[in-house]
C-alpha positions as CSV (number, residue, x, y, z in Angstrom):
1,X,6.8,28.7,-10.3
2,X,5.9,31.9,-12.3
3,X,6.5,29.9,-15.5
4,X,4.0,27.3,-14.4
5,X,1.4,30.0,-13.5
6,X,1.9,31.7,-16.9
7,X,1.3,28.5,-18.8
8,X,-1.3,26.9,-16.6
9,X,-3.2,29.7,-14.9
10,X,-6.5,29.0,-16.7
11,X,-6.4,25.3,-15.8
12,X,-5.4,26.0,-12.2
13,X,-8.2,28.6,-11.9
14,X,-10.7,26.1,-13.2
15,X,-9.5,23.4,-10.8
16,X,-9.8,25.9,-7.9
17,X,-13.4,26.6,-8.7
18,X,-14.1,22.9,-9.1
19,X,-12.6,22.1,-5.7
20,X,-14.7,24.9,-4.1
21,X,-17.9,23.5,-5.6
22,X,-17.0,19.9,-4.6
23,X,-15.9,20.9,-1.1
24,X,-19.1,22.9,-0.6
25,X,-21.5,20.2,-1.7
26,X,-19.8,17.6,0.5
27,X,-20.1,19.7,3.7
28,X,-23.5,20.9,2.8
29,X,-25.0,17.5,2.3
30,X,-23.8,16.3,5.7
31,X,-25.6,19.2,7.4
32,X,-28.7,19.1,5.2
33,X,-29.1,15.4,5.8
34,X,-29.2,16.0,9.6
35,X,-31.9,18.7,9.0
36,X,-33.9,16.3,6.9
37,X,-33.8,13.8,9.7
38,X,-31.7,11.2,7.9
39,X,-30.0,8.7,10.3
40,X,-26.2,8.4,10.5
41,X,-26.4,5.0,8.8
42,X,-28.4,6.5,6.0
43,X,-25.9,9.4,5.6
44,X,-23.0,7.0,5.6
45,X,-24.5,5.2,2.6
46,X,-25.1,8.5,0.8
47,X,-21.5,9.7,1.5
48,X,-20.0,6.3,0.6
49,X,-21.7,6.4,-2.8
50,X,-19.5,9.3,-3.9
51,X,-16.4,7.1,-3.5
52,X,-18.0,4.2,-5.4
53,X,-18.7,6.6,-8.3
54,X,-15.2,8.1,-8.0
55,X,-13.6,4.7,-8.3
56,X,-15.7,3.8,-11.3
57,X,-15.0,7.1,-12.9
58,X,-11.2,6.7,-12.5
59,X,-11.4,3.4,-14.4
60,X,-13.8,4.5,-17.2
61,X,-12.8,8.2,-17.8
62,X,-9.6,7.2,-19.8
63,X,-11.8,5.1,-22.1
64,X,-14.3,7.9,-22.6
65,X,-11.5,10.4,-23.4
66,X,-9.9,8.2,-25.9
67,X,-13.3,7.7,-27.6
68,X,-14.7,11.2,-27.8
69,X,-11.9,13.5,-26.6
70,X,-11.2,15.8,-23.7
71,X,-13.6,18.6,-24.6
72,X,-16.7,16.5,-25.0
73,X,-16.0,14.6,-21.8
74,X,-15.6,17.9,-19.9
75,X,-18.8,19.3,-21.3
76,X,-20.9,16.1,-20.6
77,X,-19.6,15.6,-17.1
78,X,-20.0,19.3,-16.2
79,X,-23.7,19.3,-17.2
80,X,-24.3,16.2,-15.1
81,X,-22.6,17.7,-12.1
82,X,-24.6,20.9,-12.3
83,X,-27.9,19.1,-12.7
84,X,-27.3,16.8,-9.7
85,X,-26.3,19.7,-7.5
86,X,-29.6,21.5,-8.3
87,X,-31.6,18.3,-7.8
88,X,-30.3,17.5,-4.3
89,X,-32.6,20.0,-2.4
90,X,-35.5,19.4,-4.8
91,X,-35.5,15.6,-4.2
92,X,-34.6,15.2,-0.5
93,X,-34.7,11.4,-0.4
94,X,-31.9,9.1,0.7
95,X,-32.1,6.9,-2.5
96,X,-32.0,10.0,-4.8
97,X,-29.1,11.4,-2.9
98,X,-27.2,8.2,-3.0
99,X,-27.7,7.9,-6.7
100,X,-26.7,11.5,-7.1
101,X,-23.5,11.0,-5.1
102,X,-22.6,8.1,-7.4
103,X,-23.1,10.3,-10.4
104,X,-21.2,13.2,-8.8
105,X,-18.3,11.0,-7.8
106,X,-18.1,9.5,-11.3
107,X,-18.2,12.9,-12.9
108,X,-15.7,14.6,-10.7
109,X,-13.3,11.7,-11.1
110,X,-13.6,12.0,-14.9
111,X,-13.1,15.8,-14.6
112,X,-10.0,15.4,-12.5
113,X,-8.5,12.8,-15.0
114,X,-9.1,15.2,-17.8
115,X,-7.8,18.3,-16.1
116,X,-4.7,16.6,-14.7
117,X,-3.8,15.2,-18.1
118,X,-3.9,18.8,-19.4
119,X,-1.7,19.8,-16.5
120,X,0.8,17.1,-17.2
121,X,0.9,18.0,-20.9
122,X,1.5,21.7,-20.2
123,X,4.4,21.0,-17.8
124,X,8.0,20.4,-18.9
125,X,10.4,18.1,-17.3
126,X,11.9,21.1,-15.5
127,X,8.6,22.4,-14.2
128,X,6.6,19.2,-13.5
129,X,7.5,19.1,-9.8
130,X,6.5,22.8,-9.4
131,X,3.2,22.1,-11.3
132,X,2.4,19.2,-9.0
133,X,3.0,21.3,-5.8
134,X,1.0,24.2,-7.1
135,X,-1.8,21.9,-8.1
136,X,-1.9,20.4,-4.6
137,X,-2.0,23.9,-3.0
138,X,-4.8,24.9,-5.3
139,X,-6.8,21.8,-4.4
140,X,-6.5,22.5,-0.7
141,X,-7.2,26.2,-1.1
142,X,-10.4,25.3,-2.9
143,X,-11.6,23.0,-0.1
144,X,-10.8,25.6,2.6
145,X,-12.5,28.4,0.6
146,X,-15.6,26.2,0.3
147,X,-15.9,26.1,4.1
148,X,-15.9,29.9,4.2
149,X,-18.7,30.0,1.7
150,X,-20.7,27.5,3.7
151,X,-21.4,29.9,6.5
152,X,-22.8,32.5,4.2
153,X,-26.0,30.7,3.4
154,X,-28.8,28.7,5.0
155,X,-28.2,24.9,4.5
156,X,-32.0,24.3,4.8
157,X,-32.6,26.4,1.6
158,X,-31.5,26.3,-2.0
159,X,-28.9,29.1,-2.4
160,X,-25.8,27.1,-1.3
161,X,-26.7,24.3,-3.7
162,X,-27.1,26.9,-6.5
163,X,-23.8,28.5,-5.6
164,X,-22.1,25.1,-5.8
165,X,-23.7,24.3,-9.2
166,X,-22.7,27.7,-10.6
167,X,-19.1,27.3,-9.4
168,X,-18.7,24.0,-11.1
169,X,-20.3,25.3,-14.3
170,X,-18.1,28.4,-14.4
171,X,-15.0,26.4,-13.6
172,X,-15.0,25.0,-17.2
173,X,-14.9,28.4,-18.9
174,X,-11.2,29.1,-18.3
175,X,-10.2,25.5,-19.0
176,X,-12.2,25.1,-22.3
177,X,-11.4,28.7,-23.5
178,X,-7.7,28.3,-22.9
179,X,-5.4,28.3,-25.9
180,X,-3.6,25.2,-24.6
181,X,-3.8,22.4,-27.1
182,X,-5.7,19.2,-26.3
183,X,-3.1,16.7,-25.0
184,X,-2.7,13.1,-26.1
185,X,-4.0,10.8,-23.5
186,X,-2.5,7.6,-22.2
187,X,-2.4,5.9,-18.8
188,X,-0.5,2.9,-17.5
189,X,-2.2,-0.4,-16.9
190,X,-1.9,-1.2,-13.1
191,X,0.1,-4.3,-12.2
192,X,-1.8,-7.2,-10.6
193,X,-2.8,-6.7,-7.0
194,X,-1.2,-10.0,-6.1
195,X,2.2,-8.9,-7.5
196,X,1.8,-5.5,-5.8
197,X,1.1,-7.0,-2.4
198,X,4.1,-9.3,-2.8
199,X,6.3,-6.3,-3.4
200,X,5.0,-4.3,-0.5
201,X,2.4,-5.6,1.9
202,X,2.7,-2.5,4.1
203,X,1.8,-0.2,1.2
204,X,-1.2,-2.3,0.2
205,X,-2.6,-2.7,3.7
206,X,-1.8,0.9,4.5
207,X,-3.4,2.3,1.3
208,X,-6.6,0.3,2.1
209,X,-6.8,1.7,5.6
210,X,-5.9,5.2,4.5
211,X,-8.8,5.1,2.0
212,X,-11.1,4.5,4.9
213,X,-9.5,7.4,6.9
214,X,-9.7,9.8,4.0
215,X,-13.3,9.0,3.0
216,X,-14.4,9.3,6.6
217,X,-12.7,12.8,6.8
218,X,-14.1,14.0,3.5
219,X,-17.5,12.4,3.7
220,X,-18.5,12.3,7.4
221,X,-16.8,15.3,9.1
222,X,-19.8,17.6,8.5
223,X,-22.2,14.8,9.6
224,X,-20.2,14.5,12.8
225,X,-20.3,18.3,13.3
226,X,-24.1,18.4,12.8
227,X,-24.7,15.5,15.3
228,X,-22.3,17.0,17.8
229,X,-24.4,20.2,17.8
230,X,-21.8,22.5,16.2
231,X,-22.8,25.8,14.8
232,X,-22.3,26.3,11.0
233,X,-19.2,28.4,11.8
234,X,-17.8,25.6,14.0
235,X,-18.5,22.9,11.3
236,X,-16.7,25.1,8.8
237,X,-13.7,25.5,11.1
238,X,-13.6,21.8,11.9
239,X,-13.6,20.7,8.3
240,X,-11.1,23.4,7.4
241,X,-8.7,22.4,10.1
242,X,-8.3,18.9,8.6
243,X,-7.6,20.4,5.2
244,X,-5.1,23.0,6.4
245,X,-3.3,20.4,8.4
246,X,-3.1,18.2,5.3
247,X,-1.4,21.0,3.4
248,X,1.0,22.3,6.0
249,X,2.3,18.9,7.1
250,X,3.0,17.6,3.5
251,X,6.4,19.3,3.1
252,X,7.9,18.7,6.6
253,X,6.9,15.0,6.4
254,X,8.3,14.9,2.9
255,X,11.6,16.3,4.2
256,X,11.9,13.6,6.9
257,X,10.8,11.0,4.3
258,X,14.0,11.6,2.3
259,X,16.3,11.3,5.3
260,X,15.1,8.3,7.3
261,X,13.6,4.8,7.2
262,X,10.2,5.5,5.7
263,X,8.6,2.6,7.6
264,X,9.6,4.3,10.9
265,X,8.1,7.6,9.7
266,X,4.9,5.7,8.7
267,X,4.7,4.2,12.1
268,X,5.3,7.5,13.9
269,X,2.9,9.7,12.0
270,X,0.2,7.0,12.1
271,X,0.6,6.8,15.9
272,X,0.5,10.5,16.3
273,X,-2.7,10.7,14.2
274,X,-4.2,7.8,16.1
275,X,-3.5,9.5,19.5
276,X,-5.0,12.8,18.3
277,X,-8.1,10.9,17.2
278,X,-8.3,9.2,20.6
279,X,-8.2,12.6,22.3
280,X,-10.9,13.8,20.0
281,X,-13.1,10.9,21.1
282,X,-12.4,11.4,24.8
283,X,-12.8,15.2,24.9
284,X,-15.8,15.8,22.6
285,X,-17.1,18.7,24.6
286,X,-14.0,20.9,24.2
287,X,-14.2,22.5,20.8
288,X,-10.7,23.9,20.8
289,X,-9.2,20.5,21.5
290,X,-11.4,19.0,18.8
291,X,-10.0,21.6,16.3
292,X,-6.5,20.6,17.3
293,X,-7.3,16.9,16.9
294,X,-8.8,17.6,13.5
295,X,-5.7,19.6,12.4
296,X,-3.3,16.8,13.6
297,X,-5.3,13.9,12.2
298,X,-5.6,15.6,8.8
299,X,-2.0,16.6,8.9
300,X,-0.8,13.1,9.7
301,X,-3.1,11.0,7.6
302,X,-3.1,12.8,4.2
303,X,0.7,12.8,3.7
304,X,0.7,9.1,4.3
305,X,-0.8,8.7,0.8
306,X,2.3,10.0,-0.9
307,X,4.6,8.4,1.7
308,X,3.2,4.9,1.0
309,X,3.7,5.5,-2.7
310,X,7.3,6.6,-2.2
311,X,7.9,3.6,0.1
312,X,6.7,1.3,-2.6
313,X,8.9,2.9,-5.2
314,X,11.9,2.0,-3.0
315,X,11.5,-1.6,-4.2
316,X,10.7,-1.0,-7.9
317,X,12.5,-0.3,-11.1
318,X,11.6,3.0,-12.7
319,X,9.6,1.3,-15.5
320,X,7.3,-0.3,-12.9
321,X,6.5,2.7,-10.8
322,X,3.6,4.1,-12.7
323,X,1.9,0.7,-12.9
324,X,2.4,0.1,-9.1
325,X,0.9,3.6,-8.4
326,X,-2.2,2.7,-10.4
327,X,-2.7,-0.4,-8.3
328,X,-2.3,1.5,-5.1
329,X,-4.8,4.1,-6.1
330,X,-7.3,1.3,-6.8
331,X,-6.7,-0.2,-3.4
332,X,-7.2,3.2,-1.8
333,X,-10.5,3.6,-3.6
334,X,-11.7,0.2,-2.3
335,X,-10.9,1.3,1.2
336,X,-12.6,4.7,0.6
337,X,-16.0,3.0,-0.2
338,X,-16.0,1.3,3.2
339,X,-15.0,4.3,5.3
340,X,-18.3,6.2,5.6
341,X,-20.2,3.0,6.0
342,X,-18.3,1.8,9.1
343,X,-18.1,5.4,10.4
344,X,-21.8,5.8,10.2
345,X,-22.4,2.4,11.9
346,X,-20.1,3.4,14.8
347,X,-21.7,6.8,15.1
348,X,-25.1,5.2,15.3
349,X,-23.7,2.8,18.0
350,X,-21.7,5.1,20.3
351,X,-22.8,8.6,19.2
352,X,-20.9,11.3,17.2
353,X,-17.6,10.2,18.8
354,X,-17.7,7.1,16.6
355,X,-16.2,9.4,13.9
356,X,-13.0,9.8,15.9
357,X,-13.1,6.2,17.1
358,X,-13.0,4.9,13.6
359,X,-10.1,7.2,12.6
360,X,-8.2,6.1,15.7
361,X,-8.8,2.4,15.1
362,X,-7.4,2.6,11.5
363,X,-4.4,4.8,12.3
364,X,-3.3,2.8,15.3
365,X,-3.8,-0.4,13.4
366,X,-1.6,1.0,10.6
367,X,1.1,1.9,13.1
368,X,1.0,-1.6,14.6
369,X,1.1,-3.3,11.2
370,X,4.0,-1.1,10.2
371,X,5.9,-2.1,13.4
372,X,5.3,-5.7,12.5
373,X,6.6,-5.3,9.0
374,X,9.9,-3.9,10.3
375,X,10.5,-7.4,11.7
376,X,10.0,-9.1,8.4
377,X,12.6,-7.5,6.2
378,X,15.4,-5.0,6.3
379,X,14.7,-1.4,5.1
380,X,16.6,-0.2,2.0
381,X,19.5,2.2,2.7
382,X,18.4,5.8,2.9
383,X,20.9,6.8,0.2
384,X,19.3,4.3,-2.2
385,X,15.7,5.6,-1.9
386,X,14.1,8.2,-4.1
387,X,12.6,11.6,-3.3
388,X,9.2,12.1,-1.8
389,X,6.6,13.6,-4.3
390,X,3.6,15.3,-2.7
391,X,0.2,14.1,-3.9
392,X,-3.2,14.1,-2.2
393,X,-5.9,11.4,-1.9
394,X,-8.2,13.7,-3.8
395,X,-6.1,13.3,-7.0
396,X,-7.0,10.9,-9.8
397,X,-4.6,8.3,-11.2
398,X,-3.3,10.8,-13.7
399,X,-1.9,13.1,-11.0
400,X,-0.4,10.1,-9.2
401,X,1.4,9.2,-12.4
402,X,2.5,12.8,-12.7
403,X,4.0,12.5,-9.2
404,X,5.7,9.3,-10.3
405,X,7.3,11.1,-13.3
406,X,8.6,13.7,-10.9
407,X,10.0,10.9,-8.6
408,X,11.7,9.2,-11.6
409,X,13.1,12.5,-13.0
410,X,14.6,13.4,-9.5
411,X,16.0,9.9,-9.1
412,X,17.7,9.9,-12.5
413,X,19.1,13.4,-11.9
414,X,20.6,12.2,-8.6
415,X,22.1,9.1,-10.2
416,X,23.6,11.4,-12.9
417,X,25.1,13.7,-10.3
418,X,26.6,10.8,-8.3
419,X,28.1,9.3,-11.5
420,X,29.6,12.7,-12.4
421,X,31.2,13.0,-8.9
422,X,32.7,9.5,-9.1
């Protein structure tokens, strides 16, 4: 771990600042939209626009990097992000915000692709797994830190938007001034969605549903808190609870994933998350219980992302794993676009509780579909499955491919050890 920090500290510091800026603007917009009198449906469109831009950016960023290089892409996207963050409070109109969110999502996606390709380049085969784990921890730490900064300013003013803009701008200094060489860039072309669905229907359906769950959490949690009448401190705690749960549950769930039928684990944690969301819907006036529900939902839902990728890998040859992961990321992105839209519609229909109702519906549906899939084919033997590699829904396709490389390296090492023992 120390070796990874020594070689990648500048990059990880830059990513930390990026995540603080992005996490802050996401929560801030949800609260500011309520203060501006925007309806839940309007805010759902604004929040959904980020994921539309993010999906587009993940497809176009590799082309831009190949054409003009990492440094120019970094600089161009950084300037756009900072400009949009400053314009949010200056042009408080839903159409302007939605357009800004598309731009922000596109730019952050491109930034993540660039940063993660650098991370992959700086890691060796021996340290790649450690680099991925450290990257995930830095991501989560940035989002949680952002919620702490959120309570230090007035969301009706300009200062928090300025802080977010400054953080994003400063984040590029340690990355661009680092002595690390610019890496060669290449990504794997995803396999067709038809072929991917044939290989693993559960993973495809699960990834689409999970996209809706994640985007609702990331985009609408602060909107929910504002409509429910939470204080700024309570909104910060509510959003942080989901993120902390996502980090803390990754490794225990990964441990179970390597020792049991992954479909059973998918069913169990989806059901637990669904029940927690139902409790959040039923007990909306008890803040402590809502915090617990937020922690459990975040802790159950986010590890599902890596778990579904690992389950897909159980049916693939090593050469096909990166291509399959690219397809799953795209399916997840499609689901993410719809998440805030449906959540906003439900919140407008039944009140703030529609937020938890949407999460419950998707997680319970995933558990039921997983149970159905267990009747359609036998699970692979546990000893024939590969190791779980932690990766979060906030990652770009580059980080997912990095996780796949860790998965393959671990599998090859296990095969080599087994052959040596025989």
